[in-house]
C-alpha positions in Angstrom: -152.7 -69.2 173.8 -151.5 -66.2 172.0 -148.8 -66.4 174.2 -146.9 -69.3 173.1 -147.8 -68.4 169.2 -145.0 -67.0 166.8 -146.4 -64.1 163.9 -147.1 -66.8 161.3 -148.4 -69.8 163.8 -151.8 -71.3 163.0 -153.9 -73.6 165.1 -156.6 -75.4 164.9 -159.1 -77.5 167.1 -158.1 -75.6 170.4 -160.7 -75.6 172.7 -160.9 -72.5 175.1 -162.7 -71.5 177.5 -165.7 -69.0 177.0 -165.0 -66.4 179.3 -167.2 -67.2 182.0 -165.3 -69.2 183.9 -166.0 -73.2 185.1 -170.1 -73.5 186.5 -169.7 -73.7 190.0 -172.3 -75.5 192.1 -172.1 -73.5 194.9 -174.2 -70.8 192.9 -176.8 -73.6 193.0 -179.4 -73.7 196.1 -182.8 -75.4 196.1 -185.8 -73.1 197.4 -189.2 -74.5 199.1 -192.2 -73.0 198.4 -192.9 -72.4 201.8 -190.0 -70.8 203.3 -191.3 -67.8 200.7 -194.8 -67.6 201.4 -195.6 -64.4 202.9 -193.1 -62.6 201.5 -195.1 -60.8 198.6 -194.3 -63.1 195.9 -196.7 -64.4 193.3 -194.7 -68.2 193.2 -197.3 -69.4 190.4 -195.0 -66.9 188.2 -192.1 -69.2 189.7 -190.6 -70.9 186.1 -187.7 -71.8 184.8 -186.1 -69.1 182.7 -187.3 -66.6 185.6 -185.4 -64.6 187.0 -185.1 -63.6 190.9 -183.1 -61.2 192.5 -182.1 -62.6 196.1 -182.4 -60.8 199.5 -178.5 -59.8 199.3 -178.9 -58.1 195.4 -177.7 -62.0 193.3 -179.3 -62.2 190.2 -180.6 -66.1 189.6 -182.3 -67.8 186.9 -184.9 -70.6 187.9 -183.5 -73.9 186.1 -185.9 -76.5 187.8 -189.6 -76.5 189.5 -190.4 -79.6 191.6 -194.0 -79.1 192.7 -194.6 -81.9 193.9 -192.0 -81.8 196.4 -193.1 -78.1 196.8 -189.2 -76.5 196.3 -187.6 -74.8 193.2 -183.6 -74.4 192.4 -182.0 -71.1 191.2 -178.9 -70.8 189.8 -176.6 -67.5 190.0 -173.9 -68.6 187.6 -173.5 -67.0 184.5 -175.3 -68.2 182.0 -172.3 -69.3 179.6 -170.8 -70.7 182.7 -168.7 -73.7 182.2 -169.3 -73.2 177.7 -166.1 -73.7 175.8 -165.2 -73.0 172.1 -163.2 -74.5 169.3 -161.4 -72.2 167.8 -159.0 -72.0 165.1 -156.7 -68.5 165.2 -153.0 -68.0 162.7 -150.8 -64.9 164.5 -151.4 -62.4 162.0 -149.1 -59.6 164.2 -148.1 -58.5 167.6 -148.0 -55.1 170.0 -145.7 -55.5 172.8 -148.3 -55.2 176.4 -147.8 -52.1 178.0 -147.3 -54.2 181.2 -144.5 -56.0 179.4 -141.4 -54.4 181.0 -142.1 -52.9 184.6 -143.6 -49.3 184.3 -145.6 -47.9 187.9 -147.5 -45.2 185.6 -147.4 -42.9 187.9 -149.4 -39.4 186.7 -148.2 -37.0 185.0 -149.6 -34.0 183.8 -150.3 -32.9 179.9 -147.3 -30.6 180.0 -144.5 -33.6 180.9 -143.4 -34.3 177.3 -141.3 -36.7 178.9 -143.6 -38.6 181.1 -144.4 -42.4 181.1 -148.1 -42.8 182.3 -149.1 -45.5 179.7 -150.6 -43.0 177.6 -148.3 -41.9 174.7 -150.3 -40.0 172.5 -149.1 -42.1 169.7 -150.6 -45.0 170.5 -153.8 -46.5 170.2 -153.3 -48.6 173.1 -153.4 -46.7 176.2 -154.1 -47.5 180.5 -156.3 -46.8 183.2 -156.7 -47.5 186.9 -160.1 -48.3 189.0 -161.4 -49.3 192.2 -164.6 -51.1 192.2 -164.2 -53.2 195.7 -163.2 -56.7 195.4 -161.7 -57.0 192.2 -162.0 -60.2 190.6 -165.8 -59.3 189.5 -164.3 -56.0 188.4 -161.6 -57.3 186.6 -163.3 -60.7 185.1 -166.5 -57.2 183.6 -163.3 -55.5 181.7 -162.4 -59.2 180.2 -165.4 -59.2 178.5 -165.7 -55.1 177.3 -165.1 -55.2 173.8 -161.6 -53.2 173.2 -159.6 -54.1 176.5 -156.8 -56.2 175.5 -155.1 -56.4 179.0 -156.0 -56.4 182.6 -154.1 -57.4 186.1 -155.5 -56.3 189.5 -153.3 -55.1 191.9 -152.7 -53.2 194.9 -152.4 -48.8 195.2 -152.6 -45.3 196.7 -150.8 -46.6 199.8 -147.5 -46.1 201.5 -146.0 -49.4 201.4 -144.0 -51.0 198.7 -145.3 -54.1 197.4 -147.3 -55.3 200.3 -148.9 -58.4 200.2 -152.3 -59.3 200.2 -152.4 -59.8 203.7 -150.8 -56.8 204.5 -153.4 -55.1 202.2 -156.5 -56.7 204.2 -155.5 -55.5 207.4 -156.1 -52.3 206.2 -153.1 -51.0 207.6 -150.9 -50.1 204.5 -153.3 -47.5 202.9 -154.4 -49.8 199.3 -157.3 -50.3 197.9 -157.9 -53.5 195.3 -157.9 -52.0 192.3 -157.6 -53.2 188.3 -155.5 -51.7 186.1 -156.5 -51.5 182.1 -155.2 -51.5 179.0 -157.8 -50.5 176.3 -157.5 -49.5 172.6 -159.0 -46.0 172.4 -160.0 -47.1 168.9 -162.7 -49.5 170.0 -163.8 -49.1 173.6 -163.0 -45.5 175.3 -162.0 -44.1 178.8 -165.3 -42.8 179.7 -167.4 -46.0 178.5 -165.0 -47.8 180.1 -165.5 -45.8 183.5 -169.2 -45.9 182.9 -169.1 -49.5 182.8 -167.1 -48.9 186.5 -169.6 -46.9 187.7 -173.0 -49.2 186.7 -171.4 -52.1 188.8 -171.0 -50.1 191.9 -174.8 -49.7 191.8 -175.8 -48.4 195.5 -173.0 -49.0 196.7 -170.9 -45.2 194.8 -172.4 -43.9 198.0 -171.0 -46.0 200.1 -167.7 -45.2 202.5 -165.0 -47.7 202.0 -167.5 -49.9 201.6 -168.9 -52.3 198.2 -171.9 -54.4 198.9 -171.1 -56.7 202.0 -166.9 -55.3 201.4 -166.1 -52.9 204.1 -162.7 -51.1 205.3 -160.5 -48.4 203.4 -158.9 -51.6 200.4 -162.4 -51.7 199.4 -162.6 -48.5 198.7 -164.3 -47.1 195.4 -161.9 -44.5 193.4 -160.9 -43.6 190.3 -156.9 -42.7 189.5 -156.5 -41.0 186.8 -152.9 -40.8 184.7 -152.9 -37.6 182.5 -155.0 -34.4 183.1 -157.2 -35.7 179.9 -158.3 -38.6 182.5 -158.8 -36.5 185.2 -161.2 -34.2 183.4 -163.5 -37.1 182.8 -163.0 -38.6 185.9 -164.2 -35.8 187.7 -166.9 -35.4 185.7 -168.5 -38.2 185.4 -168.3 -38.8 189.5 -169.8 -35.4 189.7 -172.7 -36.6 187.5 -174.2 -38.6 190.9 -174.4 -36.2 193.0 -172.6 -34.6 196.4 -173.4 -38.3 198.1 -171.1 -40.5 195.8 -168.5 -41.4 197.4 -166.0 -42.7 194.6 -162.7 -41.2 195.5 -161.0 -39.5 192.2 -157.1 -39.4 193.2 -153.9 -39.2 191.0 -152.4 -42.4 190.6 -150.1 -43.7 192.2 -147.4 -47.7 192.1 -149.8 -50.2 191.4 -148.1 -53.4 193.0 -149.5 -57.1 191.5 -151.6 -58.9 193.4 -150.6 -62.4 193.6 -150.4 -64.4 191.1 -153.2 -67.1 192.1 -155.7 -63.1 192.2 -155.2 -62.4 188.7 -158.2 -63.6 186.7 -159.4 -65.5 189.7 -163.1 -65.6 188.2 -161.7 -66.5 185.0 -160.3 -70.0 186.2 -163.5 -70.4 188.2 -162.1 -69.2 191.5 
């Protein structure tokens, strides 16, 4: 919407996605009470609105109980999935995105006054790069974080120039799926963004080259700092999880944008 507007333009009655994507029927399942008997679950507690965590770790909400049929329905969609809202907006100002011009955003020591790492001390906008396994869910989480003004997903830490998704998935290019975040540092801190990522990893932070069921070097998790201040924060946060934590902390390298269909994938209902 904003991309089509000029400063001073106003719009009314625009129907916008609520930020949680479309409701996906594939995320709903009917489970028989017979199938869960013997598992230690008190079936009398299964009522609409109750949250259940599946064996694979996915959180669901009970939406319907059919006692006569002996089953119940669970839904793994976000509670706000499919929600839209009608908006009125006026564009009062515009700041060029850090993504508007090609830039590698490579790590540069803080002593280098001519660096181009996307973190100008005179700007409130800064860049963070983090890998959390498959980049779809991680990007959506950052899109919902207050203070984040832009995101994109891509491939970093590898040797091949501009690899494709298929090449990265082969595990031979050295890249990992990553998320680049532009944020307003007056609203959200770099530390908060890293903590959000580490919380999403859960127990996977102790797994090498794996997040959840996704295995391979292309799914390794890591924090890729752009300057020395980010390096100090990243190392401190990762160290706080102990020696078992396998999250790598490395200087940022070339970031190659993923294909268009990967960008904001879950917001588009993928």
